[in-house]
C-alpha positions in Angstrom: 106.3 142.3 138.7 102.7 142.6 140.0 101.4 143.0 136.9 103.0 140.1 135.3 101.6 137.3 138.4 97.9 138.8 137.4 98.3 138.1 134.1 99.9 134.4 134.9 97.3 134.2 137.4 94.5 135.2 134.7 95.9 132.5 131.7 96.0 130.1 134.9 92.1 130.0 135.7 91.4 130.0 131.5 93.5 127.5 131.0 91.5 125.7 133.6 88.0 126.7 132.3 89.1 125.6 128.7 90.0 122.5 129.8 86.6 121.9 131.3 84.7 123.0 128.9 86.9 120.6 126.1 86.3 117.7 128.7 82.2 118.8 128.2 82.1 119.0 124.4 84.3 115.5 124.2 81.3 114.2 126.2 79.0 115.4 124.9 80.5 114.5 121.2 81.0 110.7 122.7 77.1 110.5 124.2 76.1 111.4 120.9 78.7 108.5 118.7 76.8 106.4 121.0 73.2 107.3 120.4 73.9 107.2 116.8 75.3 103.4 117.3 73.0 102.0 119.1 70.4 103.8 116.6 72.6 102.0 113.7 72.2 98.5 115.3 68.7 98.9 116.1 68.1 99.2 112.7 70.1 96.8 111.3 67.6 93.6 112.3 70.2 91.4 112.4 
């Protein structure tokens, strides 16, 4: 029983850290997309 609780605690911790990592990746990709969009509109010239 103690092993089960410890295993669940470890899995819960890993799950939370994975969510934060994916959120960070999503923000980085979004920022890169925004920069690319701005650069393209600046080069368009009209």
